[in-house]
C-alpha positions, 0 to 999 in steps of 0.5 A: 876098304872102300866107300860106296855112295849111291843116291836112290829114291826113298823107300823100297828102292833104297832098301833094295839098293842097300841089299844089293850093295851089301851083297856085292860087298860080301861076295861069296863070303857071308861073314865079310864085315860091312858097315852101313851109316844110318841117321838114327838107331831106329833106322838101323834096327828097322833096316837090319830087320828088313834085310834079315827077313828076306823080304828083299831077297837074300843078302848072301847067296847062302840063305836068308839072314844077315851077319857081320853087318854093322849099322852105325850112326854118325853121333 
């Protein structure tokens, strides 16, 4: 298990960087587990929906959607 921390600008650049990092972590395995730490449940839900919509491009090379990605808060 590794931790990847990247500092990016707020908004779309951050969402695109997250999609890229998740895609890189998953590689060719769409069910590889990935955890993302978010500041609140609202941010986790909104981010999951944005990634699953395909608006930023595919998370995995096998279609649109997101699977096996956990969004957890620091609470």
